[in-house]
C-alpha positions in Angstrom: 53.6 -67.8 -50.6 57.3 -67.2 -51.5 60.1 -65.1 -50.2 63.6 -64.1 -51.5 66.7 -65.4 -49.8 69.5 -62.9 -50.5 73.2 -62.8 -49.5 76.0 -60.3 -50.3 79.8 -60.5 -50.2 80.4 -57.9 -47.5 77.8 -58.9 -44.9 77.6 -55.3 -43.6 73.8 -55.4 -43.5 73.5 -59.1 -42.8 75.0 -62.4 -43.8 71.7 -63.6 -45.2 68.2 -62.2 -45.2 64.6 -63.1 -46.2 62.4 -60.6 -48.0 58.7 -60.5 -48.8 58.5 -60.3 -52.6 55.0 -58.6 -52.5 55.7 -55.8 -50.0 59.5 -55.6 -50.1 59.6 -55.9 -46.3 62.4 -57.8 -44.6 61.1 -60.9 -42.8 64.3 -62.1 -41.0 67.9 -61.2 -41.0 70.9 -63.3 -39.9 74.1 -61.2 -39.1 77.8 -61.9 -38.4 79.2 -63.2 -41.7 79.4 -62.8 -45.5 78.1 -65.7 -47.5 79.9 -67.0 -50.5 78.3 -67.7 -53.8 76.3 -70.9 -54.0 77.1 -71.6 -50.4 73.9 -71.4 -48.4 71.3 -74.1 -47.7 68.7 -75.3 -45.2 69.2 -78.2 -42.8 65.6 -79.3 -42.3 63.6 -76.5 -40.7 65.9 -76.0 -37.7 69.2 -74.7 -39.1 70.7 -72.7 -42.0 74.3 -73.5 -43.0 76.4 -70.8 -44.7 79.9 -71.0 -46.2 81.8 -67.7 -45.6 83.1 -65.7 -48.5 86.9 -66.3 -49.1 87.2 -68.2 -45.8 87.5 -71.7 -44.4 84.5 -71.3 -42.1 81.0 -72.7 -41.9 78.4 -70.7 -40.0 75.4 -72.7 -38.7 72.4 -70.5 -37.7 69.4 -71.4 -35.6 66.6 -70.6 -38.0 64.3 -69.5 -35.2 66.3 -67.1 -33.0 68.7 -65.8 -35.7 71.8 -66.7 -33.9 75.0 -68.6 -34.8 74.9 -71.9 -32.9 78.2 -73.3 -34.3 81.2 -72.3 -36.3 83.1 -75.2 -38.1 86.5 -74.7 -39.5 87.1 -76.6 -42.8 90.4 -77.8 -44.2 90.2 -75.5 -47.2 88.6 -72.4 -48.6 84.9 -72.9 -49.3 83.7 -72.5 -52.9 80.2 -74.1 -52.7 78.0 -76.3 -50.6 74.7 -78.2 -50.8 72.6 -80.1 -48.3 70.7 -83.3 -49.3 66.9 -82.9 -49.5 66.4 -85.1 -46.4 68.8 -82.9 -44.4 71.2 -85.7 -43.4 74.2 -85.0 -45.6 76.2 -81.8 -46.4 78.5 -81.7 -49.4 81.1 -78.9 -49.3 83.5 -78.0 -52.2 86.9 -76.9 -50.8 88.7 -75.4 -53.9 88.9 -78.5 -56.2 87.9 -81.2 -53.7 84.5 -82.4 -52.5 83.9 -83.4 -48.9 80.8 -85.4 -48.0 79.8 -85.1 -44.3 77.0 -86.8 -42.4 75.4 -84.0 -40.5 74.0 -85.7 -37.4 77.3 -87.6 -36.6 79.9 -85.3 -38.2 81.5 -88.3 -39.9 83.4 -87.5 -43.1 82.0 -90.1 -45.6 84.2 -89.4 -48.6 86.7 -87.0 -50.2 86.3 -86.8 -54.0 89.1 -85.4 -56.1 87.9 -85.6 -59.7 88.0 -81.8 -60.5 91.2 -80.2 -61.5 90.4 -76.6 -60.7 88.1 -74.5 -58.4 84.5 -75.8 -58.1 81.9 -73.1 -58.7 78.6 -74.9 -57.8 77.2 -78.1 -56.3 73.6 -79.0 -56.3 71.4 -82.1 -55.6 68.7 -83.5 -57.8 65.2 -82.9 -56.4 65.0 -86.5 -55.1 68.5 -86.5 -53.7 69.6 -89.5 -55.7 72.3 -87.6 -57.6 74.3 -84.5 -57.1 76.2 -82.4 -59.7 79.3 -80.2 -59.6 80.9 -77.8 -62.1 84.1 -75.8 -62.0 86.8 -73.9 -63.8 88.1 -77.1 -65.4 85.2 -76.8 -67.9 83.7 -80.1 -66.5 80.2 -80.9 -65.3 80.3 -84.1 -63.2 77.2 -86.1 -62.3 77.5 -88.3 -59.2 75.4 -91.2 -58.0 74.9 -90.3 -54.3 74.2 -93.8 -53.1 77.5 -95.0 -54.6 79.3 -92.2 -52.9 78.0 -93.1 -49.5 79.2 -96.7 -49.8 82.4 -97.7 -48.0 85.5 -97.8 -50.2 86.1 -101.2 -51.7 89.7 -102.1 -52.5 88.6 -104.4 -55.3 86.1 -101.9 -56.8 87.0 -98.3 -56.9 83.9 -97.2 -58.8 82.3 -95.7 -55.6 84.5 -92.6 -56.1 83.9 -92.2 -59.8 81.3 -89.9 -61.3 78.5 -91.5 -63.3 79.0 -89.0 -66.2 81.8 -86.6 -67.0 80.5 -83.9 -69.4 83.2 -81.9 -71.2 81.4 -80.0 -73.9 82.3 -76.6 -72.7 85.6 -75.0 -73.7 85.8 -72.4 -70.8 84.9 -72.5 -67.1 81.3 -73.4 -66.2 79.9 -70.7 -63.8 76.5 -72.1 -62.9 73.9 -74.7 -63.7 70.3 -75.5 -63.1 68.8 -78.9 -62.2 65.2 -79.4 -63.3 62.5 -81.6 -61.7 62.1 -85.3 -62.4 64.8 -86.9 -60.4 67.4 -88.8 -62.5 65.3 -88.2 -65.6 65.5 -84.4 -65.3 67.2 -81.9 -67.6 70.3 -79.9 -66.6 71.1 -76.4 -68.0 74.7 -75.1 -67.8 76.2 -71.7 -68.6 79.9 -71.0 -69.3 82.3 -68.2 -70.1 82.5 -69.7 -73.6 79.3 -67.8 -74.3 77.1 -70.9 -74.4 74.3 -72.5 -72.4 73.8 -76.2 -72.9 71.0 -78.5 -71.9 71.7 -82.2 -71.0 69.6 -85.2 -70.3 70.9 -86.3 -66.9 69.7 -90.0 -67.2 72.0 -90.6 -70.2 74.4 -87.8 -70.0 73.7 -86.7 -73.6 73.7 -83.2 -74.9 70.2 -82.1 -76.0 70.9 -78.7 -77.4 73.2 -75.7 -77.1 72.6 -71.9 -77.2 75.3 -69.4 -78.3 75.1 -65.9 -77.0 77.1 -62.7 -77.8 78.6 -62.4 -74.3 80.0 -64.8 -71.6 77.3 -66.4 -69.5 77.5 -66.2 -65.7 74.1 -67.6 -64.4 71.3 -69.7 -65.7 67.8 -70.9 -64.7 64.6 -72.3 -66.2 60.9 -72.0 -65.2 59.4 -75.1 -63.5 57.8 -76.5 -66.7 61.1 -75.9 -68.6 59.5 -73.8 -71.4 61.8 -70.9 -71.0 65.5 -70.5 -70.3 67.0 -67.4 -68.7 70.7 -66.7 -69.1 72.5 -63.9 -67.3 75.7 -62.5 -68.8 78.9 -60.9 -67.5 77.8 -57.5 -68.9 74.5 -57.4 -67.0 72.1 -58.6 -69.6 69.5 -61.3 -69.2 68.4 -63.4 -72.3 64.9 -64.9 -72.5 64.9 -68.1 -74.6 61.7 -69.7 -75.6 62.5 -73.4 -75.8 59.3 -74.3 -77.7 59.1 -71.5 -80.2 60.3 -73.6 -83.1 62.2 -76.7 -83.8 65.7 -76.4 -82.2 68.8 -77.5 -83.9 71.8 -78.9 -82.1 73.3 -75.4 -81.7 71.2 -72.2 -81.8 72.6 -68.7 -82.0 70.7 -66.2 -79.7 71.0 -62.6 -80.9 70.4 -59.5 -78.8 66.8 -58.5 -79.5 63.5 -57.8 -77.8 64.0 -60.9 -75.7 67.1 -59.4 -74.1 66.9 -57.3 -71.0 69.6 -54.9 -69.8 68.9 -55.7 -66.2 72.2 -54.7 -64.5 75.4 -52.8 -65.1 77.6 -55.6 -63.9 77.7 -59.3 -64.0 74.5 -61.2 -63.2 75.5 -63.6 -60.4 72.1 -65.3 -59.6 68.8 -66.0 -61.3 65.6 -67.6 -59.8 62.1 -68.1 -61.1 58.9 -68.1 -59.0 56.9 -71.2 -58.7 54.1 -69.9 -61.0 56.6 -68.8 -63.6 55.5 -65.2 -63.7 58.4 -63.5 -61.8 62.2 -63.6 -62.2 64.6 -62.6 -59.4 68.1 -61.4 -60.5 71.1 -60.5 -58.4 74.2 -58.8 -59.6 77.7 -57.6 -58.6 76.3 -54.1 -58.9 74.8 -54.6 -55.4 71.2 -54.8 -56.6 68.6 -57.5 -56.6 65.6 -56.9 -58.9 62.3 -58.6 -59.3 61.0 -58.8 -62.8 57.6 -59.5 -64.4 58.6 -62.0 -67.1 55.8 -61.4 -69.6 56.1 -57.6 -69.6 59.8 -57.4 -68.7 59.0 -54.7 -66.2 60.9 -54.3 -62.9 58.5 -54.7 -60.0 60.9 -54.1 -57.1 64.6 -53.3 -56.4 66.5 -54.4 -53.3 69.7 -52.4 -52.7 72.7 -53.8 -50.7 76.2 -52.6 -49.9 78.1 -55.5 -51.4 78.1 -57.7 -54.5 75.2 -60.1 -54.5 76.3 -63.7 -54.1 72.9 -65.5 -53.8 69.4 -64.4 -54.7 66.9 -67.3 -54.6 63.1 -67.5 -54.5 62.1 -70.0 -51.8 58.8 -71.2 -50.4 58.3 -69.4 -47.1 59.7 -71.7 -44.4 57.6 -72.5 -41.4 59.9 -70.5 -39.1 59.0 -67.3 -41.0 55.3 -67.8 -40.5 53.5 -65.7 -37.8 51.7 -68.6 -36.1 54.7 -70.9 -36.0 55.8 -72.0 -32.5 59.2 -73.5 -31.9 59.3 -76.7 -29.8 63.0 -76.2 -29.0 63.6 -79.9 -29.8 66.5 -79.7 -32.1 69.2 -82.2 -32.7 72.6 -80.5 -32.1 75.1 -80.5 -35.0 78.5 -81.8 -34.0 81.8 -80.7 -35.4 82.8 -82.1 -38.8 85.6 -84.7 -38.7 88.6 -84.3 -41.0 89.5 -88.0 -41.3 87.4 -90.3 -43.5 85.1 -92.5 -41.4 85.5 -96.3 -41.9 82.7 -98.5 -40.8 83.6 -101.3 -38.4 86.9 -99.6 -37.7 88.2 -100.4 -34.2 88.1 -97.3 -32.1 91.3 -96.2 -30.3 91.7 -97.2 -26.7 90.3 -94.6 -24.4 92.9 -92.7 -22.4 91.4 -92.5 -18.9 94.4 -90.5 -17.6 92.7 -87.4 -18.8 89.7 -88.0 -16.6 90.5 -88.3 -12.9 87.1 -87.2 -11.7 84.5 -89.6 -10.4 81.1 -89.7 -12.0 77.9 -90.2 -9.8 75.9 -93.1 -11.3 73.1 -95.3 -10.3 74.7 -98.7 -10.5 73.9 -102.3 -9.5 76.8 -104.9 -9.6 76.4 -107.4 -12.4 75.8 -111.1 -11.6 78.8 -112.6 -13.4 77.7 -116.2 -12.5 75.8 -116.5 -15.8 78.8 -115.2 -17.7 81.0 -117.8 -16.0 78.7 -120.5 -17.3 79.0 -119.2 -20.8 82.7 -119.9 -21.1 82.2 -123.7 -20.7 82.9 -125.8 -23.8 80.0 -126.0 -26.2 79.3 -129.7 -25.7 78.8 -129.1 -21.9 76.2 -126.4 -22.2 72.6 -127.1 -21.7 71.2 -124.4 -23.9 67.6 -124.7 -22.9 68.3 -124.5 -19.2 70.7 -121.5 -19.5 68.3 -119.7 -21.8 65.5 -120.1 -19.3 67.8 -118.9 -16.4 68.8 -115.8 -18.3 65.2 -114.9 -19.2 64.1 -115.4 -15.7 66.8 -113.2 -14.2 66.3 -110.5 -16.8 62.5 -110.4 -16.2 63.0 -109.7 -12.5 61.7 -106.3 -11.6 63.9 -104.6 -9.0 62.6 -102.2 -6.5 64.2 -98.7 -6.3 65.6 -99.6 -2.8 67.9 -102.3 -4.4 69.8 -99.6 -6.3 72.0 -97.1 -4.6 73.7 -93.9 -5.8 77.4 -94.5 -6.0 80.4 -93.0 -7.6 82.4 -94.7 -10.3 85.5 -93.8 -12.2 85.5 -93.9 -16.0 87.6 -97.1 -15.9 85.0 -98.8 -13.8 82.2 -97.8 -16.2 84.2 -99.1 -19.1 84.8 -102.4 -17.3 81.0 -102.7 -16.7 80.3 -102.0 -20.3 82.9 -104.6 -21.4 81.2 -107.1 -19.1 77.8 -106.3 -20.6 79.2 -106.7 -24.1 80.7 -110.1 -23.2 77.4 -111.3 -21.7 75.5 -110.1 -24.8 77.9 -111.9 -27.1 77.5 -115.2 -25.2 73.8 -114.8 -25.0 73.7 -114.4 -28.8 75.7 -117.6 -29.2 73.3 -119.5 -27.0 70.3 -118.3 -28.9 71.9 -119.3 -32.2 72.7 -122.8 -30.9 69.2 -123.1 -29.6 67.6 -122.1 -32.9 69.8 -124.4 -35.0 69.2 -127.3 -32.5 65.4 -127.0 -33.1 65.8 -126.9 -36.8 
């Protein structure tokens, strides 16, 4: 069963809402905000992340209780966002820059600056191995996501370069569609230069191009990629049969019986149902319409108070199902950092002057006698004996009476942790020496 996810630019009714396509009944509504175009996605089954229209703010909603759990301020105005299929990474376009964040840690993995003007859309491939971005600079960029997640190498800067840079359009690219098939899928783009182009993503080659009589503002295909649907700036939707006859490199599509005057203003969003029988269209005329593709009849109209920014058909998530029970076991989402995370980077020294309070802990003083033995020269160490002593002490089971509830300052806790790290390091050295001695 499928539902419609709809957002509008004003947010007077709701920031985003889910609707039953069969009955036209609203299933769930999330208020407080106005979602930007191509700026809403799911984080697993627990959260929904939304970029606010003409703002630098991310709203993260709890998908079960319809409340905002966190607001994150970004370093720029949000133009698009996408979450990886596994729900671990969030890619946000801030004007012409792309920020890649790891969601569960808040670490900023990479900042990409290969676009020259505002980015209009970002999407992942179905398997999450690639993501794509398009913008007002007429470019479609294809990025290898595994390369982007790699730490920056001073000797090889390819980790920040796109795999393909496609520049066949002569005017801004407003939208694109990513098909199924992972890296071997097809990608359909639409542009204000009145064309829609289809690419083979694995090679970055142009397969074919369709020329329309008006500028294109949105595009999609059915799941088996037999038909292409192009929305234009004057409210028309063109139906293109991709298998009707042999296609040449560029095909002119005239206004005929395969053209539908669906709206009176620009078509901002198109989405096809899983079975390929229904088409959902959203427009700046504040209406969302559900169409039967074969007959081109309007089945239902959803009216809003603002311009439609997103209208997508999605499989009904589990949190919308009647028999679903939330376990309330959700991993909290931290704030997103603004400085790029560098692995193995030494953390700044902790300033304990900000923490004068004492923390109650259950603590047992460490036996530093073993650590004192570790600092002997290597040739004086009996590895076997020390190894057995360490294992014997670690295997002792202490009774609860041996531990006492004490208070310790943060400096004392840090000192204990440093002692543990020193013991662990020496223990590792002893193990290595013992292993190499046997071999």
